[in-house]
mmCIF file of the N, C-alpha and C atoms, coordinates in Angstrom:
data_MODEL
# 
_entry.id   MODEL 
# 
loop_
_atom_site.group_PDB 
_atom_site.id 
_atom_site.type_symbol 
_atom_site.label_atom_id 
_atom_site.label_alt_id 
_atom_site.label_comp_id 
_atom_site.label_asym_id 
_atom_site.label_entity_id 
_atom_site.label_seq_id 
_atom_site.pdbx_PDB_ins_code 
_atom_site.Cartn_x 
_atom_site.Cartn_y 
_atom_site.Cartn_z 
_atom_site.occupancy 
_atom_site.B_iso_or_equiv 
_atom_site.pdbx_formal_charge 
_atom_site.auth_seq_id 
_atom_site.auth_comp_id 
_atom_site.auth_asym_id 
_atom_site.auth_atom_id 
_atom_site.pdbx_PDB_model_num 
ATOM 1   N N  . MET A 1 1  ? -43.301 54.368 -16.124 1.00 0.00 ? 1  MET A N  1 
ATOM 2   C CA . MET A 1 1  ? -42.589 52.896 -16.266 1.00 0.00 ? 1  MET A CA 1 
ATOM 3   C C  . MET A 1 1  ? -41.616 53.092 -17.449 1.00 0.00 ? 1  MET A C  1 
ATOM 4   N N  . ALA A 1 2  ? -42.232 53.691 -18.543 1.00 0.00 ? 2  ALA A N  1 
ATOM 5   C CA . ALA A 1 2  ? -41.295 53.766 -19.774 1.00 0.00 ? 2  ALA A CA 1 
ATOM 6   C C  . ALA A 1 2  ? -40.202 54.656 -19.521 1.00 0.00 ? 2  ALA A C  1 
ATOM 7   N N  . LEU A 1 3  ? -40.228 55.649 -18.839 1.00 0.00 ? 3  LEU A N  1 
ATOM 8   C CA . LEU A 1 3  ? -39.308 56.589 -18.474 1.00 0.00 ? 3  LEU A CA 1 
ATOM 9   C C  . LEU A 1 3  ? -38.139 55.862 -17.732 1.00 0.00 ? 3  LEU A C  1 
ATOM 10  N N  . GLY A 1 4  ? -38.564 54.982 -16.800 1.00 0.00 ? 4  GLY A N  1 
ATOM 11  C CA . GLY A 1 4  ? -37.642 54.288 -16.033 1.00 0.00 ? 4  GLY A CA 1 
ATOM 12  C C  . GLY A 1 4  ? -36.797 53.269 -16.798 1.00 0.00 ? 4  GLY A C  1 
ATOM 13  N N  . ILE A 1 5  ? -37.574 52.612 -17.878 1.00 0.00 ? 5  ILE A N  1 
ATOM 14  C CA . ILE A 1 5  ? -36.895 51.679 -18.665 1.00 0.00 ? 5  ILE A CA 1 
ATOM 15  C C  . ILE A 1 5  ? -35.731 52.481 -19.571 1.00 0.00 ? 5  ILE A C  1 
ATOM 16  N N  . VAL A 1 6  ? -36.188 53.670 -20.021 1.00 0.00 ? 6  VAL A N  1 
ATOM 17  C CA . VAL A 1 6  ? -35.139 54.460 -20.856 1.00 0.00 ? 6  VAL A CA 1 
ATOM 18  C C  . VAL A 1 6  ? -33.998 55.016 -19.984 1.00 0.00 ? 6  VAL A C  1 
ATOM 19  N N  . VAL A 1 7  ? -34.285 55.302 -18.785 1.00 0.00 ? 7  VAL A N  1 
ATOM 20  C CA . VAL A 1 7  ? -33.313 55.809 -17.824 1.00 0.00 ? 7  VAL A CA 1 
ATOM 21  C C  . VAL A 1 7  ? -32.175 54.592 -17.520 1.00 0.00 ? 7  VAL A C  1 
ATOM 22  N N  . PHE A 1 8  ? -32.751 53.470 -17.172 1.00 0.00 ? 8  PHE A N  1 
ATOM 23  C CA . PHE A 1 8  ? -31.881 52.332 -16.879 1.00 0.00 ? 8  PHE A CA 1 
ATOM 24  C C  . PHE A 1 8  ? -31.138 52.011 -18.206 1.00 0.00 ? 8  PHE A C  1 
ATOM 25  N N  . GLY A 1 9  ? -31.765 51.947 -19.388 1.00 0.00 ? 9  GLY A N  1 
ATOM 26  C CA . GLY A 1 9  ? -31.171 51.657 -20.499 1.00 0.00 ? 9  GLY A CA 1 
ATOM 27  C C  . GLY A 1 9  ? -29.976 52.648 -20.872 1.00 0.00 ? 9  GLY A C  1 
ATOM 28  N N  . ALA A 1 10 ? -30.298 53.948 -20.540 1.00 0.00 ? 10 ALA A N  1 
ATOM 29  C CA . ALA A 1 10 ? -29.222 54.886 -20.887 1.00 0.00 ? 10 ALA A CA 1 
ATOM 30  C C  . ALA A 1 10 ? -27.989 54.766 -19.897 1.00 0.00 ? 10 ALA A C  1 
ATOM 31  N N  . ALA A 1 11 ? -28.218 54.332 -18.638 1.00 0.00 ? 11 ALA A N  1 
ATOM 32  C CA . ALA A 1 11 ? -27.252 53.920 -17.645 1.00 0.00 ? 11 ALA A CA 1 
ATOM 33  C C  . ALA A 1 11 ? -26.393 52.819 -18.226 1.00 0.00 ? 11 ALA A C  1 
ATOM 34  N N  . PHE A 1 12 ? -27.093 51.811 -18.779 1.00 0.00 ? 12 PHE A N  1 
ATOM 35  C CA . PHE A 1 12 ? -26.377 50.594 -19.347 1.00 0.00 ? 12 PHE A CA 1 
ATOM 36  C C  . PHE A 1 12 ? -25.546 51.131 -20.293 1.00 0.00 ? 12 PHE A C  1 
ATOM 37  N N  . LEU A 1 13 ? -26.007 51.828 -21.340 1.00 0.00 ? 13 LEU A N  1 
ATOM 38  C CA . LEU A 1 13 ? -25.233 52.238 -22.507 1.00 0.00 ? 13 LEU A CA 1 
ATOM 39  C C  . LEU A 1 13 ? -23.979 53.149 -22.149 1.00 0.00 ? 13 LEU A C  1 
ATOM 40  N N  . VAL A 1 14 ? -24.265 53.814 -21.078 1.00 0.00 ? 14 VAL A N  1 
ATOM 41  C CA . VAL A 1 14 ? -22.962 54.558 -20.526 1.00 0.00 ? 14 VAL A CA 1 
ATOM 42  C C  . VAL A 1 14 ? -21.941 53.726 -19.966 1.00 0.00 ? 14 VAL A C  1 
ATOM 43  N N  . GLY A 1 15 ? -22.415 52.573 -19.321 1.00 0.00 ? 15 GLY A N  1 
ATOM 44  C CA . GLY A 1 15 ? -21.502 51.680 -18.739 1.00 0.00 ? 15 GLY A CA 1 
ATOM 45  C C  . GLY A 1 15 ? -20.712 50.903 -19.866 1.00 0.00 ? 15 GLY A C  1 
ATOM 46  N N  . LEU A 1 16 ? -21.515 50.647 -20.900 1.00 0.00 ? 16 LEU A N  1 
ATOM 47  C CA . LEU A 1 16 ? -20.864 49.997 -22.072 1.00 0.00 ? 16 LEU A CA 1 
ATOM 48  C C  . LEU A 1 16 ? -19.786 50.823 -22.685 1.00 0.00 ? 16 LEU A C  1 
ATOM 49  N N  . GLY A 1 17 ? -20.154 52.095 -22.814 1.00 0.00 ? 17 GLY A N  1 
ATOM 50  C CA . GLY A 1 17 ? -19.214 53.111 -23.480 1.00 0.00 ? 17 GLY A CA 1 
ATOM 51  C C  . GLY A 1 17 ? -17.910 53.160 -22.608 1.00 0.00 ? 17 GLY A C  1 
ATOM 52  N N  . LEU A 1 18 ? -18.128 53.265 -21.343 1.00 0.00 ? 18 LEU A N  1 
ATOM 53  C CA . LEU A 1 18 ? -16.974 53.205 -20.369 1.00 0.00 ? 18 LEU A CA 1 
ATOM 54  C C  . LEU A 1 18 ? -16.181 51.927 -20.420 1.00 0.00 ? 18 LEU A C  1 
ATOM 55  N N  . GLY A 1 19 ? -16.919 50.883 -20.500 1.00 0.00 ? 19 GLY A N  1 
ATOM 56  C CA . GLY A 1 19 ? -16.267 49.502 -20.649 1.00 0.00 ? 19 GLY A CA 1 
ATOM 57  C C  . GLY A 1 19 ? -15.297 49.382 -21.891 1.00 0.00 ? 19 GLY A C  1 
ATOM 58  N N  . THR A 1 20 ? -15.597 50.121 -22.858 1.00 0.00 ? 20 THR A N  1 
ATOM 59  C CA . THR A 1 20 ? -14.706 50.004 -24.073 1.00 0.00 ? 20 THR A CA 1 
ATOM 60  C C  . THR A 1 20 ? -13.337 50.173 -23.807 1.00 0.00 ? 20 THR A C  1 
ATOM 61  N N  . TYR A 1 21 ? -13.198 51.170 -22.894 1.00 0.00 ? 21 TYR A N  1 
ATOM 62  C CA . TYR A 1 21 ? -11.788 51.544 -22.564 1.00 0.00 ? 21 TYR A CA 1 
ATOM 63  C C  . TYR A 1 21 ? -11.089 50.465 -21.605 1.00 0.00 ? 21 TYR A C  1 
ATOM 64  N N  . THR A 1 22 ? -11.939 49.822 -20.715 1.00 0.00 ? 22 THR A N  1 
ATOM 65  C CA . THR A 1 22 ? -11.336 48.839 -19.861 1.00 0.00 ? 22 THR A CA 1 
ATOM 66  C C  . THR A 1 22 ? -11.255 47.511 -20.394 1.00 0.00 ? 22 THR A C  1 
ATOM 67  N N  . ARG A 1 23 ? -11.932 47.285 -21.643 1.00 0.00 ? 23 ARG A N  1 
ATOM 68  C CA . ARG A 1 23 ? -12.004 46.056 -22.263 1.00 0.00 ? 23 ARG A CA 1 
ATOM 69  C C  . ARG A 1 23 ? -12.848 44.993 -21.432 1.00 0.00 ? 23 ARG A C  1 
ATOM 70  N N  . ARG A 1 24 ? -13.547 45.556 -20.668 1.00 0.00 ? 24 ARG A N  1 
ATOM 71  C CA . ARG A 1 24 ? -14.554 44.652 -19.946 1.00 0.00 ? 24 ARG A CA 1 
ATOM 72  C C  . ARG A 1 24 ? -15.890 45.331 -20.042 1.00 0.00 ? 24 ARG A C  1 
ATOM 73  N N  . PRO A 1 25 ? -16.534 45.209 -21.308 1.00 0.00 ? 25 PRO A N  1 
ATOM 74  C CA . PRO A 1 25 ? -17.654 46.101 -21.347 1.00 0.00 ? 25 PRO A CA 1 
ATOM 75  C C  . PRO A 1 25 ? -18.874 45.717 -20.492 1.00 0.00 ? 25 PRO A C  1 
ATOM 76  N N  . LEU A 1 26 ? -19.102 44.301 -20.326 1.00 0.00 ? 26 LEU A N  1 
ATOM 77  C CA . LEU A 1 26 ? -20.309 43.996 -19.684 1.00 0.00 ? 26 LEU A CA 1 
ATOM 78  C C  . LEU A 1 26 ? -20.145 44.143 -18.224 1.00 0.00 ? 26 LEU A C  1 
ATOM 79  N N  . SER A 1 27 ? -18.987 43.853 -17.606 1.00 0.00 ? 27 SER A N  1 
ATOM 80  C CA . SER A 1 27 ? -18.914 43.998 -16.221 1.00 0.00 ? 27 SER A CA 1 
ATOM 81  C C  . SER A 1 27 ? -18.879 45.543 -15.729 1.00 0.00 ? 27 SER A C  1 
ATOM 82  N N  . THR A 1 28 ? -18.248 46.317 -16.591 1.00 0.00 ? 28 THR A N  1 
ATOM 83  C CA . THR A 1 28 ? -18.357 47.679 -16.276 1.00 0.00 ? 28 THR A CA 1 
ATOM 84  C C  . THR A 1 28 ? -19.920 48.225 -16.411 1.00 0.00 ? 28 THR A C  1 
ATOM 85  N N  . ALA A 1 29 ? -20.432 47.911 -17.411 1.00 0.00 ? 29 ALA A N  1 
ATOM 86  C CA . ALA A 1 29 ? -21.907 48.340 -17.547 1.00 0.00 ? 29 ALA A CA 1 
ATOM 87  C C  . ALA A 1 29 ? -22.836 47.787 -16.457 1.00 0.00 ? 29 ALA A C  1 
ATOM 88  N N  . PHE A 1 30 ? -22.631 46.582 -16.013 1.00 0.00 ? 30 PHE A N  1 
ATOM 89  C CA . PHE A 1 30 ? -23.441 46.178 -14.797 1.00 0.00 ? 30 PHE A CA 1 
ATOM 90  C C  . PHE A 1 30 ? -22.996 46.859 -13.639 1.00 0.00 ? 30 PHE A C  1 
ATOM 91  N N  . LEU A 1 31 ? -21.687 47.225 -13.491 1.00 0.00 ? 31 LEU A N  1 
ATOM 92  C CA . LEU A 1 31 ? -21.292 48.072 -12.214 1.00 0.00 ? 31 LEU A CA 1 
ATOM 93  C C  . LEU A 1 31 ? -21.947 49.385 -12.218 1.00 0.00 ? 31 LEU A C  1 
ATOM 94  N N  . VAL A 1 32 ? -22.058 50.024 -13.387 1.00 0.00 ? 32 VAL A N  1 
ATOM 95  C CA . VAL A 1 32 ? -22.735 51.420 -13.477 1.00 0.00 ? 32 VAL A CA 1 
ATOM 96  C C  . VAL A 1 32 ? -24.040 51.320 -13.288 1.00 0.00 ? 32 VAL A C  1 
ATOM 97  N N  . LEU A 1 33 ? -24.739 50.183 -13.766 1.00 0.00 ? 33 LEU A N  1 
ATOM 98  C CA . LEU A 1 33 ? -26.201 50.119 -13.589 1.00 0.00 ? 33 LEU A CA 1 
ATOM 99  C C  . LEU A 1 33 ? -26.478 49.721 -12.130 1.00 0.00 ? 33 LEU A C  1 
ATOM 100 N N  . GLY A 1 34 ? -25.613 48.899 -11.446 1.00 0.00 ? 34 GLY A N  1 
ATOM 101 C CA . GLY A 1 34 ? -25.736 48.499 -10.199 1.00 0.00 ? 34 GLY A CA 1 
ATOM 102 C C  . GLY A 1 34 ? -25.603 49.791 -9.150  1.00 0.00 ? 34 GLY A C  1 
ATOM 103 N N  . SER A 1 35 ? -24.711 50.597 -9.600  1.00 0.00 ? 35 SER A N  1 
ATOM 104 C CA . SER A 1 35 ? -24.595 51.815 -8.759  1.00 0.00 ? 35 SER A CA 1 
ATOM 105 C C  . SER A 1 35 ? -25.740 52.801 -8.915  1.00 0.00 ? 35 SER A C  1 
ATOM 106 N N  . PHE A 1 36 ? -26.239 52.867 -10.051 1.00 0.00 ? 36 PHE A N  1 
ATOM 107 C CA . PHE A 1 36 ? -27.422 53.729 -10.226 1.00 0.00 ? 36 PHE A CA 1 
ATOM 108 C C  . PHE A 1 36 ? -28.551 53.122 -9.497  1.00 0.00 ? 36 PHE A C  1 
ATOM 109 N N  . GLY A 1 37 ? -28.729 51.760 -9.629  1.00 0.00 ? 37 GLY A N  1 
ATOM 110 C CA . GLY A 1 37 ? -29.773 51.064 -8.848  1.00 0.00 ? 37 GLY A CA 1 
ATOM 111 C C  . GLY A 1 37 ? -29.680 51.174 -7.386  1.00 0.00 ? 37 GLY A C  1 
ATOM 112 N N  . ALA A 1 38 ? -28.352 51.248 -6.923  1.00 0.00 ? 38 ALA A N  1 
ATOM 113 C CA . ALA A 1 38 ? -28.185 51.350 -5.489  1.00 0.00 ? 38 ALA A CA 1 
ATOM 114 C C  . ALA A 1 38 ? -28.461 52.845 -4.963  1.00 0.00 ? 38 ALA A C  1 
ATOM 115 N N  . LEU A 1 39 ? -28.136 53.782 -5.825  1.00 0.00 ? 39 LEU A N  1 
ATOM 116 C CA . LEU A 1 39 ? -28.411 55.081 -5.428  1.00 0.00 ? 39 LEU A CA 1 
ATOM 117 C C  . LEU A 1 39 ? -30.038 55.271 -5.465  1.00 0.00 ? 39 LEU A C  1 
ATOM 118 N N  . LEU A 1 40 ? -30.777 54.683 -6.228  1.00 0.00 ? 40 LEU A N  1 
ATOM 119 C CA . LEU A 1 40 ? -32.136 54.774 -6.361  1.00 0.00 ? 40 LEU A CA 1 
ATOM 120 C C  . LEU A 1 40 ? -32.726 54.148 -5.054  1.00 0.00 ? 40 LEU A C  1 
ATOM 121 N N  . VAL A 1 41 ? -32.218 52.979 -4.614  1.00 0.00 ? 41 VAL A N  1 
ATOM 122 C CA . VAL A 1 41 ? -32.726 52.339 -3.455  1.00 0.00 ? 41 VAL A CA 1 
ATOM 123 C C  . VAL A 1 41 ? -32.437 53.281 -2.220  1.00 0.00 ? 41 VAL A C  1 
ATOM 124 N N  . LEU A 1 42 ? -31.168 53.710 -2.248  1.00 0.00 ? 42 LEU A N  1 
ATOM 125 C CA . LEU A 1 42 ? -30.708 54.497 -1.012  1.00 0.00 ? 42 LEU A CA 1 
ATOM 126 C C  . LEU A 1 42 ? -31.700 55.811 -0.980  1.00 0.00 ? 42 LEU A C  1 
ATOM 127 N N  . SER A 1 43 ? -31.815 56.332 -2.039  1.00 0.00 ? 43 SER A N  1 
ATOM 128 C CA . SER A 1 43 ? -32.701 57.573 -1.996  1.00 0.00 ? 43 SER A CA 1 
ATOM 129 C C  . SER A 1 43 ? -34.125 57.291 -1.650  1.00 0.00 ? 43 SER A C  1 
ATOM 130 N N  . ALA A 1 44 ? -34.730 56.199 -2.225  1.00 0.00 ? 44 ALA A N  1 
ATOM 131 C CA . ALA A 1 44 ? -36.080 55.891 -2.051  1.00 0.00 ? 44 ALA A CA 1 
ATOM 132 C C  . ALA A 1 44 ? -36.423 55.385 -0.530  1.00 0.00 ? 44 ALA A C  1 
ATOM 133 N N  . THR A 1 45 ? -35.536 54.519 -0.015  1.00 0.00 ? 45 THR A N  1 
ATOM 134 C CA . THR A 1 45 ? -35.796 53.812 1.230   1.00 0.00 ? 45 THR A CA 1 
ATOM 135 C C  . THR A 1 45 ? -34.847 54.275 2.372   1.00 0.00 ? 45 THR A C  1 
ATOM 136 N N  . GLY A 1 46 ? -33.685 54.614 2.012   1.00 0.00 ? 46 GLY A N  1 
ATOM 137 C CA . GLY A 1 46 ? -32.695 54.974 3.109   1.00 0.00 ? 46 GLY A CA 1 
ATOM 138 C C  . GLY A 1 46 ? -32.078 53.799 3.506   1.00 0.00 ? 46 GLY A C  1 
ATOM 139 N N  . ASP A 1 47 ? -32.160 52.620 3.008   1.00 0.00 ? 47 ASP A N  1 
ATOM 140 C CA . ASP A 1 47 ? -31.634 51.398 3.473   1.00 0.00 ? 47 ASP A CA 1 
ATOM 141 C C  . ASP A 1 47 ? -30.239 51.202 2.941   1.00 0.00 ? 47 ASP A C  1 
ATOM 142 N N  . LEU A 1 48 ? -29.316 51.315 3.778   1.00 0.00 ? 48 LEU A N  1 
ATOM 143 C CA . LEU A 1 48 ? -27.870 51.355 3.242   1.00 0.00 ? 48 LEU A CA 1 
ATOM 144 C C  . LEU A 1 48 ? -27.378 49.853 2.925   1.00 0.00 ? 48 LEU A C  1 
ATOM 145 N N  . PHE A 1 49 ? -27.921 48.875 3.667   1.00 0.00 ? 49 PHE A N  1 
ATOM 146 C CA . PHE A 1 49 ? -27.599 47.423 3.376   1.00 0.00 ? 49 PHE A CA 1 
ATOM 147 C C  . PHE A 1 49 ? -28.312 47.030 2.123   1.00 0.00 ? 49 PHE A C  1 
ATOM 148 N N  . GLY A 1 50 ? -29.584 47.464 1.991   1.00 0.00 ? 50 GLY A N  1 
ATOM 149 C CA . GLY A 1 50 ? -30.234 47.080 0.796   1.00 0.00 ? 50 GLY A CA 1 
ATOM 150 C C  . GLY A 1 50 ? -29.700 47.572 -0.503  1.00 0.00 ? 50 GLY A C  1 
ATOM 151 N N  . ALA A 1 51 ? -29.199 48.790 -0.544  1.00 0.00 ? 51 ALA A N  1 
ATOM 152 C CA . ALA A 1 51 ? -28.382 49.520 -1.541  1.00 0.00 ? 51 ALA A CA 1 
ATOM 153 C C  . ALA A 1 51 ? -26.984 48.695 -1.810  1.00 0.00 ? 51 ALA A C  1 
ATOM 154 N N  . ALA A 1 52 ? -26.370 48.336 -0.726  1.00 0.00 ? 52 ALA A N  1 
ATOM 155 C CA . ALA A 1 52 ? -25.080 47.648 -0.920  1.00 0.00 ? 52 ALA A CA 1 
ATOM 156 C C  . ALA A 1 52 ? -25.336 46.205 -1.463  1.00 0.00 ? 52 ALA A C  1 
ATOM 157 N N  . ALA A 1 53 ? -26.392 45.559 -1.107  1.00 0.00 ? 53 ALA A N  1 
ATOM 158 C CA . ALA A 1 53 ? -26.825 44.283 -1.590  1.00 0.00 ? 53 ALA A CA 1 
ATOM 159 C C  . ALA A 1 53 ? -27.051 44.353 -2.922  1.00 0.00 ? 53 ALA A C  1 
ATOM 160 N N  . LEU A 1 54 ? -27.769 45.311 -3.466  1.00 0.00 ? 54 LEU A N  1 
ATOM 161 C CA . LEU A 1 54 ? -28.206 45.505 -4.794  1.00 0.00 ? 54 LEU A CA 1 
ATOM 162 C C  . LEU A 1 54 ? -27.018 45.709 -5.686  1.00 0.00 ? 54 LEU A C  1 
ATOM 163 N N  . LEU A 1 55 ? -26.044 46.524 -5.265  1.00 0.00 ? 55 LEU A N  1 
ATOM 164 C CA . LEU A 1 55 ? -24.781 46.817 -5.883  1.00 0.00 ? 55 LEU A CA 1 
ATOM 165 C C  . LEU A 1 55 ? -23.990 45.555 -6.022  1.00 0.00 ? 55 LEU A C  1 
ATOM 166 N N  . ALA A 1 56 ? -23.813 44.779 -4.984  1.00 0.00 ? 56 ALA A N  1 
ATOM 167 C CA . ALA A 1 56 ? -23.097 43.643 -4.864  1.00 0.00 ? 56 ALA A CA 1 
ATOM 168 C C  . ALA A 1 56 ? -23.731 42.521 -5.839  1.00 0.00 ? 56 ALA A C  1 
ATOM 169 N N  . ILE A 1 57 ? -24.870 42.289 -5.870  1.00 0.00 ? 57 ILE A N  1 
ATOM 170 C CA . ILE A 1 57 ? -25.624 41.329 -6.772  1.00 0.00 ? 57 ILE A CA 1 
ATOM 171 C C  . ILE A 1 57 ? -25.422 41.620 -8.241  1.00 0.00 ? 57 ILE A C  1 
ATOM 172 N N  . VAL A 1 58 ? -25.698 42.848 -8.545  1.00 0.00 ? 58 VAL A N  1 
ATOM 173 C CA . VAL A 1 58 ? -25.745 43.282 -9.927  1.00 0.00 ? 58 VAL A CA 1 
ATOM 174 C C  . VAL A 1 58 ? -24.229 43.284 -10.493 1.00 0.00 ? 58 VAL A C  1 
ATOM 175 N N  . ALA A 1 59 ? -23.329 43.642 -9.610  1.00 0.00 ? 59 ALA A N  1 
ATOM 176 C CA . ALA A 1 59 ? -21.914 43.676 -10.031 1.00 0.00 ? 59 ALA A CA 1 
ATOM 177 C C  . ALA A 1 59 ? -21.564 42.142 -10.284 1.00 0.00 ? 59 ALA A C  1 
ATOM 178 N N  . LEU A 1 60 ? -21.846 41.295 -9.348  1.00 0.00 ? 60 LEU A N  1 
ATOM 179 C CA . LEU A 1 60 ? -21.609 39.867 -9.559  1.00 0.00 ? 60 LEU A CA 1 
ATOM 180 C C  . LEU A 1 60 ? -22.208 39.273 -10.802 1.00 0.00 ? 60 LEU A C  1 
ATOM 181 N N  . VAL A 1 61 ? -23.486 39.606 -11.063 1.00 0.00 ? 61 VAL A N  1 
ATOM 182 C CA . VAL A 1 61 ? -24.072 39.192 -12.386 1.00 0.00 ? 61 VAL A CA 1 
ATOM 183 C C  . VAL A 1 61 ? -23.269 39.636 -13.543 1.00 0.00 ? 61 VAL A C  1 
ATOM 184 N N  . GLY A 1 62 ? -22.787 40.966 -13.537 1.00 0.00 ? 62 GLY A N  1 
ATOM 185 C CA . GLY A 1 62 ? -21.934 41.575 -14.607 1.00 0.00 ? 62 GLY A CA 1 
ATOM 186 C C  . GLY A 1 62 ? -20.610 40.560 -14.701 1.00 0.00 ? 62 GLY A C  1 
ATOM 187 N N  . LEU A 1 63 ? -19.922 40.260 -13.680 1.00 0.00 ? 63 LEU A N  1 
ATOM 188 C CA . LEU A 1 63 ? -18.768 39.490 -13.690 1.00 0.00 ? 63 LEU A CA 1 
ATOM 189 C C  . LEU A 1 63 ? -19.083 38.031 -14.388 1.00 0.00 ? 63 LEU A C  1 
ATOM 190 N N  . VAL A 1 64 ? -20.244 37.474 -13.905 1.00 0.00 ? 64 VAL A N  1 
ATOM 191 C CA . VAL A 1 64 ? -20.605 36.178 -14.496 1.00 0.00 ? 64 VAL A CA 1 
ATOM 192 C C  . VAL A 1 64 ? -20.845 36.323 -16.118 1.00 0.00 ? 64 VAL A C  1 
ATOM 193 N N  . ALA A 1 65 ? -21.585 37.366 -16.440 1.00 0.00 ? 65 ALA A N  1 
ATOM 194 C CA . ALA A 1 65 ? -21.800 37.697 -17.784 1.00 0.00 ? 65 ALA A CA 1 
ATOM 195 C C  . ALA A 1 65 ? -20.549 37.725 -18.742 1.00 0.00 ? 65 ALA A C  1 
ATOM 196 N N  . GLU A 1 66 ? -19.747 38.505 -17.988 1.00 0.00 ? 66 GLU A N  1 
ATOM 197 C CA . GLU A 1 66 ? -18.349 38.704 -18.735 1.00 0.00 ? 66 GLU A CA 1 
ATOM 198 C C  . GLU A 1 66 ? -17.526 37.469 -18.854 1.00 0.00 ? 66 GLU A C  1 
ATOM 199 N N  . SER A 1 67 ? -17.575 36.671 -17.820 1.00 0.00 ? 67 SER A N  1 
ATOM 200 C CA . SER A 1 67 ? -16.840 35.357 -17.838 1.00 0.00 ? 67 SER A CA 1 
ATOM 201 C C  . SER A 1 67 ? -17.455 34.410 -19.019 1.00 0.00 ? 67 SER A C  1 
ATOM 202 N N  . MET A 1 68 ? -18.931 34.478 -19.030 1.00 0.00 ? 68 MET A N  1 
ATOM 203 C CA . MET A 1 68 ? -19.536 33.701 -20.027 1.00 0.00 ? 68 MET A CA 1 
ATOM 204 C C  . MET A 1 68 ? -19.245 34.087 -21.411 1.00 0.00 ? 68 MET A C  1 
ATOM 205 N N  . ARG A 1 69 ? -19.162 35.422 -21.698 1.00 0.00 ? 69 ARG A N  1 
ATOM 206 C CA . ARG A 1 69 ? -18.860 36.004 -22.931 1.00 0.00 ? 69 ARG A CA 1 
ATOM 207 C C  . ARG A 1 69 ? -17.369 35.636 -23.354 1.00 0.00 ? 69 ARG A C  1 
ATOM 208 N N  . GLU A 1 70 ? -16.456 35.598 -22.428 1.00 0.00 ? 70 GLU A N  1 
ATOM 209 C CA . GLU A 1 70 ? -15.132 35.208 -22.662 1.00 0.00 ? 70 GLU A CA 1 
ATOM 210 C C  . GLU A 1 70 ? -14.964 33.762 -23.007 1.00 0.00 ? 70 GLU A C  1 
ATOM 211 N N  . THR A 1 71 ? -15.803 32.940 -22.227 1.00 0.00 ? 71 THR A N  1 
ATOM 212 C CA . THR A 1 71 ? -15.790 31.557 -22.556 1.00 0.00 ? 71 THR A CA 1 
ATOM 213 C C  . THR A 1 71 ? -16.350 31.226 -24.004 1.00 0.00 ? 71 THR A C  1 
ATOM 214 N N  . PHE A 1 72 ? -17.393 31.826 -24.352 1.00 0.00 ? 72 PHE A N  1 
ATOM 215 C CA . PHE A 1 72 ? -17.952 31.565 -25.747 1.00 0.00 ? 72 PHE A CA 1 
ATOM 216 C C  . PHE A 1 72 ? -17.100 32.140 -26.812 1.00 0.00 ? 72 PHE A C  1 
ATOM 217 N N  . VAL A 1 73 ? -16.188 33.195 -26.401 1.00 0.00 ? 73 VAL A N  1 
ATOM 218 C CA . VAL A 1 73 ? -15.400 33.564 -27.500 1.00 0.00 ? 73 VAL A CA 1 
ATOM 219 C C  . VAL A 1 73 ? -14.144 32.588 -27.677 1.00 0.00 ? 73 VAL A C  1 
ATOM 220 N N  . LEU A 1 74 ? -13.737 31.994 -26.585 1.00 0.00 ? 74 LEU A N  1 
ATOM 221 C CA . LEU A 1 74 ? -12.627 30.976 -26.601 1.00 0.00 ? 74 LEU A CA 1 
ATOM 222 C C  . LEU A 1 74 ? -13.232 29.749 -27.264 1.00 0.00 ? 74 LEU A C  1 
ATOM 223 N N  . LEU A 1 75 ? -14.401 29.401 -27.112 1.00 0.00 ? 75 LEU A N  1 
ATOM 224 C CA . LEU A 1 75 ? -15.001 28.113 -27.687 1.00 0.00 ? 75 LEU A CA 1 
ATOM 225 C C  . LEU A 1 75 ? -15.312 28.162 -29.106 1.00 0.00 ? 75 LEU A C  1 
ATOM 226 N N  . PHE A 1 76 ? -16.024 29.426 -29.467 1.00 0.00 ? 76 PHE A N  1 
ATOM 227 C CA . PHE A 1 76 ? -16.469 29.621 -30.794 1.00 0.00 ? 76 PHE A CA 1 
ATOM 228 C C  . PHE A 1 76 ? -15.830 30.596 -31.671 1.00 0.00 ? 76 PHE A C  1 
ATOM 229 N N  . GLY A 1 77 ? -14.794 31.133 -31.143 1.00 0.00 ? 77 GLY A N  1 
ATOM 230 C CA . GLY A 1 77 ? -14.058 32.235 -31.938 1.00 0.00 ? 77 GLY A CA 1 
ATOM 231 C C  . GLY A 1 77 ? -14.775 33.572 -31.792 1.00 0.00 ? 77 GLY A C  1 
ATOM 232 N N  . ARG A 1 78 ? -14.488 34.522 -32.646 1.00 0.00 ? 78 ARG A N  1 
ATOM 233 C CA . ARG A 1 78 ? -15.125 35.914 -32.633 1.00 0.00 ? 78 ARG A CA 1 
ATOM 234 C C  . ARG A 1 78 ? -16.285 35.868 -33.687 1.00 0.00 ? 78 ARG A C  1 
ATOM 235 N N  . TYR A 1 79 ? -17.347 35.435 -33.343 1.00 0.00 ? 79 TYR A N  1 
ATOM 236 C CA . TYR A 1 79 ? -18.487 35.433 -34.249 1.00 0.00 ? 79 TYR A CA 1 
ATOM 237 C C  . TYR A 1 79 ? -19.690 36.265 -33.641 1.00 0.00 ? 79 TYR A C  1 
# 
């Protein structure tokens, strides 16, 4: 369990690193994390639709998180 948390955390940090180049760190990190999770679901169950659903849901959560971050920056400045 601890190894799984470390691996998912590492995938998230890789996504944040890639996101610094795109200036969308959260959405890119969630996209990388969703891709990793979808790959795990696909390899464990072979369910293509389940993997696609996981990727879509995690990517949408990333877009919402990025939108909320931008809104807070506009409202409160860069704190």
